[in-house]
Backbone as a ProteinNet text record, in pm:
[ID]
protein_1_A
[PRIMARY]
MEKHSFVGKNLEEAIKEAEISLQETRDNLIITEKEVKAGLFKSKKTEIEVIEKREVVKYIKNYISTLVKDLGFSANIELKNGEVPTYIIYSNNDSLLIGKNGKNLQALSKIISQVILKEIGQSFKFLIDVNEYKEKHQKSLEIMAKKIAREVQKTKVEAKLDSLNSYERRIIHNTLSNNKYVYTESIGEEPNRYLMIKPKEE
[TERTIARY]
-1082.7	-941.8	-884.8	-850.6	-806	-659.5	-632.3	-495.5	-456.1	-335.9	-289.1	-169	-157.7	-43.2	40.7	173.5	266.4	380	430.4	538.5	653.7	775.8	894.6	1006.4	1114.8	1230.5	1291.6	1278.9	1327.6	1235.8	1265.9	1181.3	1173.6	1287.8	1291.9	1205.7	1211.9	1134.2	983.6	947.7	806.3	753.9	836.7	797	782.8	875	869.2	739.4	700.2	573.7	455.5	460.3	352.8	345.5	461.4	466.6	407.7	443	393.6	243.7	200.5	59.4	-32.5	10.4	-74.3	-47.3	59.4	99.6	120.2	193.6	226.4	374.5	434.3	573	577.1	692.7	710.5	668.7	694.4	661	511	430.5	284.8	224.2	310.8	264.5	306.3	219	251.3	277.9	401.3	445.4	477.1	418.7	446.9	500	618.9	679.6	624.1	585.5	534.6	636.5	639.7	734.4	671.9	746.7	700.5	799.6	753.1	841.5	855	976	1001.2	964.7	926.4	897.7	1027.7	1016.3	1133	1235.9	1186.6	1278.7	1266	1200.6	1180.5	1259	1305.9	1379.7	1281.4	1331.2	1247.1	1205.7	1079.9	1030.7	984.1	966.3	920.5	780.7	690.4	554.7	537.6	472.9	444.1	294.2	246.8	109.7	119	42.4	54.7	-79.6	-75.5	-193	-151.2	-232.8	-203.1	-234.5	-144.4	-163	-290.4	-324.5	-445.9	-570.2	-562.9	-673.7	-687.6	-573	-572.5	-629.1	-587.7	-634.6	-786.7	-838.9	-983.1	-1055.5	-994.4	-1052.1	-1066.3	-961.9	-964.8	-1078.9	-1093.6	-1201	-1338.4	-1359.8	-1487.8	-1509.5	-1401.3	-1410.8	-1446.6	-1379.2	-1409.3	-1555.5	-1601.4	-1738.6	-1839.1	-1816.1	-1905.4	-1901.8	-1780.5	-1764.6	-1830.7	-1808.5	-1865.8	-2019.3	-2069.8	-2215.2	-2272.8	-2202.5	-2246.4	-2245.5	-2159.4	-2152.9	-2263.8	-2339.8	-2454.9	-2429.1	-2316.9	-2284.4	-2321	-2359.8	-2377.4	-2251.9	-2180.6	-2050.5	-2012.7	-1930.5	-1864.4	-1715.2	-1649.1	-1504.9	-1430.8	-1335.3	-1253	-1115.8	-1068.9	-936.8	-835.9	-726.9	-616.5	-501.4	-473.9	-365.2	-233.1	-137.7	-4.1	91.6	203.6	298.6	230.3	148	67	-79.5	-163.7	-305.1	-370.9	-446.6	-514.4	-664.5	-739.1	-885.1	-944.6	-1015.8	-1076.8	-1226.7	-1276	-1417.2	-1489.7	-1598.9	-1686.9	-1820.5	-1851.9	-1969.9	-2072.8	-2184.2	-2289.9	-2262.2	-2151.7	-2112.8	-1962	-1888	-1741.7	-1681.3	-1734.4	-1674.8	-1682.8	-1794.2	-1809.4	-1717.2	-1702	-1614.7	-1467.2	-1433	-1295.4	-1270.1	-1366.3	-1351	-1260.5	-1255.6	-1173.2	-1025.2	-957.7	-815.9	-788.2	-891	-872.4	-870.6	-918.7	-908.8	-994.1	-1114.4	-1200.1	-1141.1	-1084.4	-1020.5	-899.2	-824.7	-707.4	-748.9	-859	-909.6	-955.2	-1020.5	-1067.5	-949.3	-843	-722	-659.2	-659.7	-598.2	-675.9	-809.3	-894.4	-867	-864	-846	-704.6	-605.4	-467.6	-460.7	-531.3	-532.3	-602	-711.2	-785.5	-696.2	-626	-538.9	-421.4	-365.3	-254.4	-297.4	-419.6	-472.8	-498.9	-547.1	-582	-460.1	-357.3	-244.2	-115.4	-119	-3.7	111.2	89.8	192.9	126.4	199.2	141.7	138.1	45.8	27.4	3.4	85.3	75.7	-42.4	-123.4	-234.1	-270.9	-343.9	-389.1	-539.5	-603.7	-746.4	-762.4	-841	-866.7	-1016.6	-1063.8	-1204.7	-1210.4	-1266.9	-1281.3	-1151	-1038.8	-904.6	-867.2	-920.9	-889.4	-739.7	-677.5	-534.7	-448.3	-483.1	-407	-417.7	-541.6	-563.5	-495.7	-505.9	-445.9	-293.7	-236.2	-91.8	-45.7	-119.3	-82.7	-89.1	-192.8	-206.5	-93.7	-51.2	61.4	192.8	210.9	332.1	338.9	224.2	217.6	249.4	187.6	211	358	417.8	557.5	650.8	626.8	711.4	695.1	570.7	542.9	615	604.2	670.4	821.6	870.8	1015.4	1069	992.5	1034.5	1042.3	944.6	943.9	1064.6	1092.6	1206.5	1337.5	1347.9	1467.2	1486.9	1376.1	1380.6	1410.9	1344.2	1356.3	1465.7	1509.2	1606.4	1549.8	1417	1349.6	1281.7	1313.9	1256.2	1105.4	1034.7	889	851.1	755.9	707.4	570.5	556	428.9	366.1	256	184.7	77.7	17	-103.1	-87.4	28.8	49.8	70.3	5.3	30.9	157.2	198.9	325.2	322	206.4	190.4	211.8	153.3	166.3	308.8	370.7	510.3	601.8	575.3	657.8	645.6	525.1	504.1	588.5	586.9	662.6	813.4	856	997.8	1040.4	960.8	994.3	992.8	896.9	885.1	1008.6	1061.6	1173.4	1309.2	1313.8	1437.6	1555	1526.3	1634.9	1644.4	1574.9	1578.5	1717.3	1771.4	1907.3	1914	1799.4	1801.7	1742.1	1659.7	1598.4	1606.6	1586.8	1576.3	1467.2	1417.4	1308.2	1359.7	1295.3	1333	1208.4	1185.1	1074.3	1124.8	1046.3	1086.9	976.8	1018.1	921.8	875.7	786.3	732.8	583.9	534.9	391.6	314.3	197	122.2	153.2	261.3	294.7	414.6	444.3	556	518.4	611.8	584.9	703.8	682.1	783	836.7	966.4	1029.7	1088.1	1070.8	1139.8	1244	1371.5	1480.2	1568.4	1624.7	1713.5	1850.3	1906.3	2040.2	2142.5	2250.9	2357	2430	2456.1	2523.2	2672
-1466.7	-1491.3	-1588.9	-1708.3	-1812.2	-1795.4	-1809.9	-1802.7	-1941	-1987	-2120.7	-2109	-2203.2	-2206.4	-2331.1	-2312.3	-2424.1	-2408.9	-2523.7	-2523.3	-2608.3	-2559.5	-2635.1	-2613.2	-2691.1	-2673.3	-2534.9	-2482.7	-2348.2	-2287.2	-2164.1	-2093	-2166.3	-2211.5	-2279.5	-2405.7	-2479.7	-2604.3	-2574.1	-2468.9	-2429.5	-2384.8	-2310	-2263.3	-2381.7	-2477.6	-2597.3	-2675.2	-2682.4	-2747.7	-2676.2	-2543.8	-2462.8	-2486	-2487.4	-2507.4	-2643.6	-2746.9	-2882.6	-2891.6	-2840.6	-2850	-2771.3	-2651.2	-2563.5	-2579.5	-2654.9	-2675.3	-2541.7	-2455.5	-2323.5	-2296.3	-2213.8	-2173.6	-2057.5	-2034.3	-1928.2	-1790.9	-1766.9	-1637.6	-1608.3	-1713.5	-1696.4	-1698.5	-1689.8	-1694.1	-1569.4	-1525	-1415.3	-1481	-1467.1	-1541.1	-1447	-1474.7	-1398.1	-1494.8	-1464.2	-1552.2	-1520.3	-1624.6	-1610.5	-1670.5	-1617.3	-1670	-1788.2	-1897.8	-2015.8	-2042.7	-2033.6	-2058	-2208.1	-2249.4	-2391.8	-2430.4	-2556.9	-2608.5	-2633.5	-2681.2	-2701	-2796.2	-2907	-3005.8	-3017.2	-2917.8	-2922.2	-2810.7	-2839.7	-2738.1	-2634.7	-2515.4	-2406.1	-2434	-2403.9	-2424	-2291.7	-2292.6	-2172.1	-2194.6	-2100.7	-2107.3	-1993.1	-2022.1	-1917.6	-1914.3	-1794	-1778.6	-1749.5	-1821.2	-1813	-1780	-1685.7	-1652.4	-1662.8	-1726.9	-1736.7	-1603.7	-1557.5	-1427.9	-1424.2	-1536.1	-1539.6	-1515.2	-1554.4	-1529.7	-1379.8	-1313	-1168.1	-1095.2	-1139.6	-1079.9	-1091	-1208.9	-1232.7	-1148.2	-1140.6	-1064.1	-915.9	-860.7	-719.3	-693.9	-782.3	-765.9	-764.5	-857.9	-864.6	-741.5	-694.5	-577.3	-452	-434.7	-320.3	-324.9	-443.4	-461.3	-421.3	-467.2	-435.8	-287.7	-231.9	-90.8	1.3	-24.5	57.6	48.2	-72.3	-91.7	-14.5	-19.5	51.7	203.9	249.8	393.7	436.6	338.4	368.2	358.4	294.9	280.3	140.6	134.7	6.5	-13.5	-123.1	-136.5	-280.9	-296.5	-424.2	-403.3	-507.5	-496.4	-601.4	-553.7	-642.8	-654.2	-776.6	-798.7	-833.6	-756.4	-787.2	-838.4	-968.2	-1028.9	-1007.7	-954.4	-933.9	-928.9	-862.7	-848.2	-776.9	-676.2	-605.9	-621.9	-684.6	-699.4	-563.2	-549.4	-422.9	-446.9	-366.2	-377.2	-257.2	-283.9	-173.9	-173.8	-60.7	-46.5	22.5	-36.6	25.4	50.6	178.6	209.1	291.7	318.7	401.1	550.5	583.8	724.2	731.9	707.9	703.5	834.5	947.4	1077.1	1103.7	1064.8	1085.3	991.1	870.2	772.5	813.8	876.7	925.1	1050.4	1143.7	1268.3	1367.5	1489.5	1594.1	1555.7	1556.2	1517.9	1379.4	1292.8	1154.9	1138.3	1241.6	1237	1128.4	1104.2	999.5	860.8	844.5	717.6	692.9	799.8	792.8	753.6	813	783.8	638.4	590.2	451.3	354.8	383	299.2	300	417.9	431.3	351.7	359.4	286.4	136.4	85.4	-58.8	-102.3	-17.2	-46.6	-64.7	22.5	15.5	-111.4	-148	-269.9	-392.8	-398.6	-512.9	-518.2	-402.6	-395.6	-453.9	-419.3	-469.9	-620.5	-667.6	-808.9	-900.9	-859.1	-951.2	-908.2	-789.5	-745.4	-688.8	-666.5	-604.6	-543.7	-456.1	-391.4	-490.7	-465.5	-553.5	-465.2	-483.5	-396.7	-432.9	-333.2	-350.2	-212.9	-209.7	-83.8	-86.7	26.3	39.5	150.2	124.4	222.7	226.3	337.4	350.1	377.5	281.5	295.4	339.8	282.6	309.4	457.5	527.2	669.6	691.5	607.6	626.4	610.7	510.6	486.4	605.8	656.3	773.2	896.8	912.3	1027	1023.7	903.3	888.3	929.5	885.8	921.2	1071.9	1136.2	1281.7	1356.1	1304	1364.6	1348	1231.1	1207	1301	1320.1	1412	1554.3	1596	1730.6	1750.9	1649.5	1658.6	1677.5	1600.5	1610	1745	1796.5	1925.7	2038.9	2036.8	2140.6	2127.2	2003.3	1980.3	2041	2028.4	2087.7	2239.5	2298.6	2444.2	2489.7	2414.7	2447.7	2433.2	2330.2	2308.1	2424	2469.7	2574.9	2712.6	2743.7	2879.4	2892	2777.5	2772.9	2835.7	2843.3	2898.7	2783.1	2770.1	2659.5	2678.1	2567.8	2570	2511.9	2579.7	2533.8	2468.1	2345.5	2273	2261.1	2331.8	2330.6	2221.3	2203.6	2119.2	1976.6	1918.5	1777.9	1697.5	1582.7	1497.1	1414.1	1337.5	1262.7	1160.5	1099.7	1001.9	1068.8	1187.6	1260.7	1310.9	1358.2	1404.4	1289.8	1171.8	1054.8	1017.7	1029.5	998.8	1093.4	1221.9	1321.2	1299.3	1269.6	1236.4	1120.8	1014.1	893.8	921.1	1003.7	1036	1109.5	1198.7	1282.9	1239	1124.3	1081	1062.1	1025.9	1004.6	1116.1	1227.8	1340.4	1405.4	1430.1	1484.4	1634	1701.8	1848.4	1911	1833.7	1889.3	1787.5	1837.5	1746.9	1798.6	1710.6	1748.5	1755.4	1841.4	1856.3	1889.5	1811.8	1840.4	1934.3	2037.8	2141.2	2163.3	2190	2221.4	2098	2121.9	2014.6	1996.9	1873	1846.8	1930.6	1983.9	1963.4	2067.5	2146.5	2253.1	2216.6	2089.1	2045.3	2059.7	2107.1	2124.6	2076.6	2070	2014.6	2121.6	2119.9	2210.1	2127.9	2177.8	2120.2	2222.8	2185	2280.9	2239	2335.9	2301.4	2252.5	2153.1	2108	2202.4	2221.6	2307.5	2233.7	2305.5	2241.6	2230.6
920	887.8	990.7	945.4	1038.2	1075.3	1206.1	1257.3	1307.9	1268.3	1304.4	1398.4	1490.7	1582.3	1556.4	1558.6	1541.6	1641.5	1688	1787.4	1735.5	1758	1718.8	1819.1	1803.7	1893.4	1875.3	1752.3	1721.4	1614.6	1574.2	1478.3	1344.5	1294.8	1164.8	1164.4	1272.5	1279.9	1283.7	1357.1	1366.1	1229.9	1156.3	1023	927.3	938.2	853	878.6	1005.1	1042.3	976	977.1	916.9	766.2	700.2	554.5	516	592.7	562.5	588.6	703.1	741.5	648.4	612.1	529.6	379.9	347.2	207.6	136.1	203.2	148.8	171.9	85.8	106.9	205.8	262.4	362.6	308.7	179.8	118.1	122.6	130.3	130.1	269.7	370.8	509.6	586.4	675.2	766.7	901.7	949.8	1067.5	1183.4	1297.9	1419.6	1524.4	1575.5	1675.4	1814.3	1886.8	2023.6	2119.7	2240.6	2339	2412.6	2419.6	2493	2605.9	2728.1	2841.9	2865.5	2887.8	2911	3053.4	3070.4	3204.4	3278.6	3400.1	3486.2	3425	3365.6	3309	3157.2	3097.4	2951.9	2883.5	2761.5	2686.1	2630.3	2609.7	2558.9	2413.7	2380.7	2243.8	2184.7	2053.7	1983.6	1928.3	1959.8	1905.2	1805.5	1694.1	1595.9	1565.5	1532.9	1484.6	1334.8	1255.7	1109.9	1044.9	952.7	871.6	725.3	645.6	502.4	434.7	349.2	283	199.8	138.5	55.6	140.9	269.7	362.4	389.8	400.4	424.7	302.7	183.9	58.5	47.4	82.1	77.6	184	302.8	413.8	376.1	311.4	271.9	173.3	76.6	-22.7	44.4	136	208	294.9	356.5	444.3	364.3	248.1	160.8	118.9	77.5	31.8	139.4	263.2	375.1	409.1	414.2	450.7	349	220.5	113.6	116.2	141.6	150.9	270	384.4	504.5	485	394.6	364.2	267.5	220	134.3	-14.9	-52.2	-194.1	-243.2	-369.2	-436.2	-520.4	-496.6	-564.2	-593.2	-697.9	-728.2	-706.7	-659.1	-633.4	-714.8	-792.7	-875.2	-810.9	-791.6	-731.9	-839.6	-844.2	-935.3	-850.5	-863.1	-785.8	-857	-785.2	-839.8	-722.8	-739.1	-628.2	-511.6	-546.5	-446.1	-487.2	-403.5	-439.7	-459.8	-568.8	-599.1	-608	-533.5	-530.4	-602.4	-713.2	-788.7	-761.3	-709.3	-675.8	-790.6	-835.1	-934	-862.8	-839.6	-757.5	-833.4	-764.7	-823.6	-805.5	-734.1	-716.7	-697.1	-805.5	-798.3	-748.1	-796.4	-760.7	-610.5	-548.2	-403.6	-326.4	-375	-310.1	-321.7	-433.3	-454.2	-368.9	-370.3	-295.4	-367.1	-315	-376.2	-365.9	-480.5	-489.7	-430.1	-433.7	-386.7	-236	-161.7	-14.9	48.1	-5.1	51.3	26	-91.5	-127.1	-37	-12.2	75.5	218.1	264.4	399.3	409.7	304.6	299.7	311.2	236.7	240.9	379.4	442	575.2	679.6	674.3	768.8	758.7	635.3	615	654	629.9	672.1	823.2	896.7	1043.2	1092	1024.7	1060.6	1042.1	929	899.2	996.5	1028.7	1125	1259.5	1301.8	1429	1421.8	1307.1	1290.4	1284.6	1208.5	1186	1257.6	1319.3	1397.8	1318	1189.2	1103.8	981	912.9	794.7	679	586.1	470.8	349.2	245.7	127.8	39.3	6.6	-87.5	-141.9	-251.1	-311	-330.7	-307.2	-336.6	-440	-542	-647.1	-675.1	-728	-766.6	-916	-991.3	-1136.7	-1203.2	-1155.8	-1211.1	-1202.8	-1102	-1080.9	-1061.2	-976.4	-945.6	-1070.1	-1152.5	-1275	-1369.9	-1385.5	-1473.7	-1415.7	-1282.2	-1214	-1227.1	-1213.9	-1227.3	-1366.8	-1469.5	-1607.2	-1629.2	-1572.9	-1590.8	-1517.8	-1401.2	-1327.8	-1404.5	-1466.4	-1545.4	-1664.9	-1732.4	-1847.1	-1801.5	-1687.9	-1633.9	-1597.4	-1532.7	-1489.9	-1609.7	-1715.2	-1835.7	-1905.4	-1905.9	-1968.6	-1894.2	-1759.1	-1678.3	-1689.8	-1693.2	-1706.2	-1835.4	-1944.4	-2073.4	-2063.5	-1990.7	-1971.8	-1890	-1782.9	-1695.8	-1773.1	-1853.7	-1936.3	-2034.2	-2092.5	-2194.8	-2135.2	-2022.8	-1965.7	-1860.9	-1806.7	-1696.3	-1568.4	-1560	-1440.5	-1367.5	-1237.7	-1160	-1139.8	-1121.4	-1105.4	-969.9	-904.2	-774.4	-792.5	-739.8	-750.2	-611.7	-592.4	-464.6	-462.6	-347.3	-329.4	-379.6	-358	-393.6	-265.8	-256	-139.2	-164.2	-64.5	-73.9	-188.5	-210.3	-318.5	-454.2	-472.8	-600.2	-621	-513.1	-523.7	-564.5	-508.8	-540.8	-688.2	-744.9	-887.2	-972.8	-937.4	-1015.2	-998.4	-874.9	-850.5	-941.1	-941.9	-1020.5	-1170.5	-1215.3	-1358.1	-1408.8	-1324.4	-1369.2	-1313.6	-1247.7	-1181.5	-1278.2	-1402.8	-1500.6	-1604.4	-1577.1	-1671.7	-1671.3	-1789.7	-1801.7	-1772.9	-1780.5	-1777.3	-1650.9	-1578.1	-1456.2	-1343.1	-1219.6	-1104.5	-1011.4	-926.1	-834.9	-692.1	-613.3	-472.4	-390.1	-283.5	-191.9	-83.1	-55.2	40.6	143.6	267.5	373.3	448.4	543.5	627	599.9	621.4	607.4	710.1	680.9	556.4	448.8	469.2	373.9	285.7	276.7	193.6	46	-35.3	-177.9	-260.3	-391.6	-481.7	-574.9	-596.2	-692.8	-807.5	-930.5	-1045.9	-1087.3	-1080.9	-1103.2	-1221.1	-1291	-1402.6	-1350.1	-1416.8	-1380.1	-1439.2	-1365.9	-1419.3	-1529.6	-1636	-1750.8	-1725.6
[MASK]
++++++++++++++++++++++++++++++++++++++++++++++++++++++++++++++++++++++++++++++++++++++++++++++++++++++++++++++++++++++++++++++++++++++++++++++++++++++++++++++++++++++++++++++++++++++++++++++++++++++++++

């Protein structure tokens, strides 16, 4: 992953230099400002370190490929470019790579997030999935949430949902956020935090 340095009289000028040199817009650049001390008779200047986002996207794909191979899996990785880059892994043992309740997949994402944070000095949004597990899992959670919401609406008895991680709770919150008859509430502290689906008062 190549890092470029640019210097300007101020931050804006340095960024403009980067845009012209790399032929990229600011939105496609990761910019870190460095402090440049001025000499005795020279005015202070601004130095920036710049990484192109497409370089980071490519780096993540290569890193996933190497890591998965080192773990003993044979895999292909498909990159879906969008607002958030998504890497879908198709392996010779998807269930083991996913782990129970997606824990291995979650750990894999966390490791790579830490590597990228160390490399570029800031967080970078991306998603890793195995054989579209997350997409299928999200749909099943949405179906479950709507089914329980109908029961809560009908019986007026609140429902407690255990064993959900923060990602799963967020899916259920979002699914029922506009429901006219029920609302969701997270209770407790991690790792014992759980979700309640409660009837709205009429």
